[in-house]
C-alpha positions, 0 to 999 in steps of 0.5 A: 623480057622480065625474068619470070623464073630461075630453076637450078637443076643438079644432074649427076651421072655415075661413071663406068670407071673412076679416075683421079688426079692429084687431089681427089677421085671422080666416081660421078660427074655431078653438075649444076645447070640453071634454066632462066625463063622470061615472061615471054617464054624465052629460055636461057641456060647457064652452068656453075662450076663447083660442088653442084648442090652448093652452087644450087643453093647459091642460085636460090639465094639470088632468085628473090633479088632478080626475078622481075628484072629485065633479062636484057639488062644483064649487067644491071642484074650482075651488079645486083647479084654482086652487091647482094653477096659482096660481104661473103662471096668475093671468092668461091661457090656463091660466084659460081651461082652468079656465073651460071645466071649470068651465062643464062642471061647472055643466052637469052639476050642473044636469042631475043636479038637474034644474035650469037653471044660473040656479036653481043661481046663485040664481034668474032675476032677469031673464026676458030678455036683450037681445042686441046684434049684434057685427059690422061688422068690417073687410074687406081693401082699400079703403073699406068704409063702404057695406058696413058701413052695409048690415050695420048696417041688416040688424041693425036690420031683424032686430030688434036693439036694439043694434049694436057696431062695430069701430074702430081704422082711425085717428081720422079714418076711425073718426069718418067711419065711426061717423057714417055708421053712426049716421045709417043706423040712427038713434037707436032702435038703440044703437051701441057701438064697440070698438077692441080696445085699438088707441089711445093715450090721446091718440088715444082722447080725440080720437076721443071728442071727435069722437063726443061728440054721437052718444050712443054707448052705450060705448067698449070697450077704447079702451086697452091693458088694462095702463093702468088709470090712463089708463082712469080719466083717459079716463073723466074726459075724456069723457061716453061710458061706457068699458068693458073687462075682456075681457083681465082675469082673476079677481076679483083682477084686476077688483078692481084695475080697480074700485079704479082707477075704470077702467071704467063697464062691466065685461066679463069673459069667462066662458070665460076669467076663471074660469068661471061660479063666478068671474064670479058673484063678479066680478059681486058685486064690480062691484055693490059698486063700482056698476059695470055688468057685460056679459060678453064672449061669443065662440065657440059656443052653449056660451059663449052659454048660459053667459052667458045663465044668468049674466046672468039672475041679475045684479042690475041697478043700481039696483034699481027697479020698472021695471028695464032688460033686461040686455045680452048680446053676440051675435056675428054673424060667420061661425061654423057652430060657433056656429050649428049646434053646439048646440040649441035655437038662440037666437032673438030675440023682439021684440029679446029672448032668453028665458033657457032653462029646461031643466036645466044650460045647457039645450043638446044638442050636435051631436056629428056636427058636432064630428066634422066639424070636429075637429082 
């Protein structure tokens, strides 16, 4: 089971229609995945979240240090990568490269032992995950309220129990749009908002006040991820739960987030914050602080399945006989690399997704599609 080869692959899909949020515009989906092969031919797949070509370089940096190591000793490999990059990679894209390799090694380990990743993590505590639809991005030009309403209603009709919409157009415009969406979907579908750290503390307080009667499930990344104390102060000023952590890394970073009492809900990205190995530690840390954990998930089916296995192993706070089903993010923007790269596809069953029982991550990859979109 020694690691024979590690191949980072950048794939890119040109979008038919651009979309944007408070920071940037998307005209393509470009993602770095990694294929790790052992000497006996077992293949594992992983994915890194971040600028794809830089993630690829990060993966290439680690290759000479871990080729030849036992793929089943994934924590040993993780430690080697962490120590090799510690001086200049405590946060950021180097950790996305580490995360991609880590996910692939969990996939290999599950396949080698004939077990799903959730079994390797300690078992399936949650049979299902409850996906929420991430969408309602902005389009270029003019008022997009009606198109956002139509999109939100379509998610409700498809059976989603939660919808997350983008904000960041300005406090007044955001308040108008959020009220319109909430009225359109009603109270039987939960609504979350995400500004991608677009707002100042004062603006965040103003927006929360304008939305205080709408039962918003959480306000994601209202502020810059650097402003831990402002996050805590915002939590003290609003009844809307505050979430964040997409831009945080390693258990050390999340420890600071929790000690500062910055968030009600932690959102590490498994493909960036340190892989499955580290996010399991972050989940345990969140538990000790009484903070819920809902991973940020964006990219291909590799990221989705990594999230499903980890979420299935989460402890739900508090423990009780009739516990809630944990949330999982399910991006709904145009992305053929998400919809066709992996199989089997994830499907809703009465608004839920059953965690797969196949070995490893439980997926096969369409390598013809990789060749089609490979940069």
